[in-house]
Every structure is written in structure tokens, then in C-alpha cells.
N, C-alpha and C positions, 0 to 999 in steps of 0.2 A: 545693577540693582541689588540692594541687600534685603535681608529678611524684614527689616523695619519699614521698607518702602512698599508702596502699592503699585499695581500694574499701571502702566501708562496706556490708557484706553481712550481712543478717539471715537466720537460718535458723529455720524453724518445723518441728518434728518431730512428726508424728502417726502414726508407724509402729508404735507399740505401744499396747496398751490403757491402760497406765499413763500414757502421755504425751498421750492424746487430750483429756482435760479441759483440761490446760494449753494444748494446741494450739488448742483452740476459743477459749479466753480470749485467748491471744496474737494469734490471727487477727482477732478482733473489735477488739482494741486497735489493731492495725496498720491495719485498714480505717478506723477512726475517725480515726487520726492523718493518714492520707493523703487522706481524703475532702475534696473542694473545697466545704466547707460555707460558705454565704454569710455566716456570722457570725464566721468565723475570720480574724483579721487579725494581722499581725506588729507588733512594737513600733515599727518604723519607720513602718508604715502608720498606726498610732494617732497617732504624733507628727505626721505629715503631715496627717492628717484634722483634728487639733486646730488646727494652724496655719492651714489653708485655710478651715475652716468655723467655727472658734471654739468648737467643742464636740466631744466624742467621739461618733462616729457609727459604726454598723455599715456594712460594705461595701454592703449592700443599700440602706441609707439614703443613703449617698454617691451611689450610682448614680441613685437616684430624684431627688435634688436636682439633679444635673448634667443629667439628661435633661429635667426640667421647665424648667430655666433655659435650656438651649440651644433648646428648643422656643419659649420665650417671647421670648428676646432674640437668638437667631440667632448671627450671626458674632461679636458682642461677647462673648457667653458662651463660645463655642468658644475664642476667643483668650485669654480670661481664664483658663480652666482649663488651657489648654496652657501658659500662663506659670506658673501656680501649681503645677501638678502635674509638668510636664516641664521647667520652668525656661527656657522659650523665650520671649524677648521678641519681641512682634509688631512687624513692620516697617510702614512706611507703606503698602507695596504690599499686605501681608496685611490691614491694617485697611481697605483699599479694596476688599477682596474678591478679590484676586489670590492665591489660596492654592496653586494648582498649581505644581509644579516646572516650570521651563522645559524644553521639549523638548531644547534644546541640552545640558542637564545629563545627560539620559538618553543622548543620542547620544555624549557624551564618555565616559560610563561604559562604553558598549558598545565604543567604540573602544579603550579601555584594558584591557578584559577579556582574560583568558588565552584564546587560541584553543582550547585543549583544553577549557576550561570551556564555551565557546560551542558547541562540537561536541557536548558531553554534553547541553547544554540542548536542542539541536535534535533529538537522538536521543530524549530523554525525551519531548519534545513529540510527536514522530511516534508513539511507542508509546501515549501517552495518547489521541491523536486516533483511532488505530486501534481501541482498545478502546471509547471513547465512541461512535464511529460504529456499532459493532456492537450497542450496547444502546440506541441512540437511539429514543425513542418516535416512531411514525409515525402519521399520521392514517389513519383507516379509514372507508370508505364502504360501506354495506350496503343492498341493496334486497330486502326480504323478499317484496314483491309489487309488481305494476305500480302506479306512481304513488306508491309509498311509499319514501322513502329515509332511512336513519338514518346520521348522521355522528358520528364522534368526532374532534375536531380538537385538535392540539397546536400552540400558538402560542408562540413564544419571548418571554421577557420583553424589554422594551425596554432596561432599564437595571439593572445590578446593582452592588453595592458589595462590595469584598473587603477583609477585615481581614488584614493581614500582620504577624505579631509582629516584635519587634525588641528584646527585652530582653537575654537572655544570649547569643544567637547570631543569625546571619542565616539567613533561610529562603527562598531562591529556590524551594525545593521547594513551598512554600505557593502561590507565584505560579503555578507550573505546574499544580498539582492543583486550583486554583480557576478560573483564567482559561481554560485549554484546554477543559474541558467546556462552559463558557459559549460559547466561540467555536464549538464543534461544534454547539451548539444554536442558533446564529445570533443570539445576544444582540447588540443593536446597540451599546450603550455599556457600557463597563466602567471603573469608578473604583476606585482602590486607595488605601487609607489605611494608613500605617505610622508608628510612633513616630518623632519627630525625633531619631534616634540613629544612631550609626555602624553598628549592626546592623539598622536599620530603613530609613527613607526616604533616608538618606545612605550606604547601603551600595552599593558598586560592583556587586557581583554581583546584588543584588536589582534595581537599576536596569537593569543590562545585560539581565537576564532579561525585565523588562518591555518593554524596547525590542525585544528579539529576537522577542517574541510580538506586537508591534504595539500594545501598550498605551501610551498617552501621557498618561493622566490619573492623576497620582500626587499625593497630598496628604500633606505631612509633619505629620500629626496622628494621635494615637493615643488609647487609653483609651476610657472611656465617652463622653467628649465627641465623639470621632470617630464612634462608633456613632450617637449622637443626631443629629449633623449629617447623616449619610447618611439616617437615617430621616425627618427632618423637613425637611431642606434648609436651607442658609444661603447668604448672598451669596457667590458664587464656588464653591459646591459644591451642585449641584442634588440633590434627593432621589432615592433609588433605589427600585426595586420589591422588591428582595430583598438581604439582607445575608448574606454567607457568609464562612467563614474562622474560624480559631481566635484565641485571645488569652488574656490572664490572667483572673483572677477577675472583675475589674471589666468587662472586655469581655464575658465570658459573661453576667454579670448584666444588663448593658445590653442585650444581644441579647434576653434574656428579657423585659426591661421594654418594649421597643419592639415586640415581636411583637404583631401585630394591626393596628398602624399600618403595618407593613411586614412582609414575609415574611422568614423566616430559614431557614438550612439546619438548624441544630441548636444546642444549647447545649453547645459543645465545651470539654472540659477538656484537660489534657495527653494526648498520644498515649501509649498503653500497649501493651505486648506481653506475652503470657503464652505461654511455651513449655512444652508437655507432652512429656516425653521419657522414653524407656526406655534400656536399656543398649546399644541398637543405634545410638544417636545419636552423631554426631561432635561432641565437646565444643567444637571450634574453631568449627563452624558455629553451635552454640547460643550461644556467647559473642558471636559477631558479631551475631546477631539481637538479643541483649539490649543490647549497646552501642549499636546503631543507634537505640534509643529512650531510652537513659539520660539524654540531654541535656535531655529535656523536663521532668522532675520527679522528685524523690525517690520511689522506689517504682514508677516507671513500667515497670520491667523485672522480670518474675517468672518463675521456673522452678519447675514442678511435676514432681517425679520421685519414684519409689519406689526408686531406686537411689542409695544414699548415696555410693558410689564415683564415680558420674557427677557428683554435686553437687561433690565434691572436685575432679574434673578440670575441670569448667566454671569453678569459682572460680580455679583456676590459669590457665586460658586467659584469663579476664577480665582478670586483672592483667597477664598477658604482653602481650595485645593493647593494653591501655590505654597501656602504656609507649610504644607506637609511634604513638599518635594525636596529631595536632597540636592537637586541641581537648580534650586529656585534663583540663585544668583545670576544664572545665565539670562 
């Protein structure tokens, strides 16, 4: 979508008895079209699958093959799929198991980052830390009678892996919301994987955020192959105890596949927001809430209201605010 276009907004009206049947049908169709079903693939995805695997495969089948291959062949398979799927040719250093970005690259990104951005990162980190400390599980010891002691202990994981997306936009926010809780829990080692793109592992703001948080283990690999590498371990990227963070369909399916060999946080799809509003709502605030999630996926922002005039005002606000956003093309 370019700046001369307007938002594609779909309205479903169930306000009258006459429209309720059509509303139910349209709502079901909308849910189906937006559902991250594991067997839905784009034409480009079908073409890429045919080229890489020599046959048409469903996304779930692609993930299964990649995970099995990375588990069996390790680094060789990881680099193969990175080259085939992401177009990244492996260097001699990567082939030898030196996958990590050099710390000097992170330090350079931090030095070049906007000071205003770094201050915002520090403030957000402090806020997340304060909240996470307030909900942190603490060990409990109980003596019901002399000589009898019951304990419940919480022990931090030794090593976690974080998936940071990098397709259509950069997400330093993902780094913050995954790394800081782990640090509060005293996780010893944190490894981050991100696609080898300008929005992923080569994004200045993402790398600066990692450096600001004290994370130095960044790997420019993404997709199902990165999830498998963290789950099973390859030369240069030791296995982790738990994999967290969002990603595309292939990342979500890969996390589902490796669960049991390694722990995961959830099978996360695009972030969504549903605003339920009446006529007392400020349409500007509602529009801001919806735009904050609109970058993630079509249909990721939903307004439920019984006031038709509010829907009109929110739509006007959406288009007005969109025009001033630097990332409106998303």
C-alpha cells in the first residue's frame, strides 16, 4: 500500500435481524481467510518449495524435512537452507562453524544509533524489569511439623534461544520483550536468531538493542532451519533449553515440531488487537491502538462496536493518522 492509497477496511454488520445471517456467514469466511492454517501457502511459496525440494510440499511438510535434515546433518544443512531459502551464500568462516556476528558489529550499531532511540530502549527495559520482578516466581519452603520440610524451587533455565522476525519491518521490541524477562529470571545464556535481512540480523536498531541489553550472541539465520538449529544444536550454535519469540508460519510450525525435544513459549502467530468500544470512546485513541498492530498481518486490527457513527469516525482517524506515519507503506 502506498501513501496515495487508503486502508482496506472491511465492515461486517450484524445490527439487524435481517443482517445477522449474512453477518455470521461473512464472519466465518473472514476467520477462515485470516487463519494461519498450516496448509495455506502463497504462489511464491509454492514456487520456492518446488525449486528447493523438487516437488510441491505443504508448509508442514517443508518444516518436517528441514528439521529432520538439520538434526541429521547439522551446520551443513543449516547453511544449505539459508542459501536456498534466504539467498545467503555461506562464507568459509560460517562453514567452519563461526556463525555469530562479531561483537564489534553490535558495538558499531550501538555507537551509530540515535541517542533518543537508546534512551527509549533503556526506559522500556526498566519498565519491563520492574513488572517482571513483581511477578517473578519465588522458591517456597514450608515445615508442617518438626523434621518435615516441603520445598518448591524455581531454577532458571541455563540457556534460551530467541526468534526475532525480520521480514517486513524491524522489531527491537521483540528483543526487549523476550530478553529482559529472561534476564530478570537469571537465565545464564541468551542466543538470538534473526533472518539475514536489513530488518533482521543486519538492522542497526535491532543490533543496538541487543548490545544495550548486554546480549552478544546473535546469529544471522532465520526460518525453520534456525529453530531446528537451536533445538538440536549445530557447530557454532549450541542447543538451547527453550525457544521463545514470534515468526512467520514456518517458524511457528517449526516450534511446534521441535516441542518435546526443547521447550517453547507458544506457537505464536501475528499479534492482534481487538478494540471493543462504545460512543464514549475517543476515535483517535482507538485508531492509534489499531494502527499499532496493523503492521503484523492483514486482519490483525479489529474494532467491535454497536455505534455506526463511531465506526465512521474511527475510519476517518485511521486514514488521517496513517498519512503521518513513516511506515505507512506496510
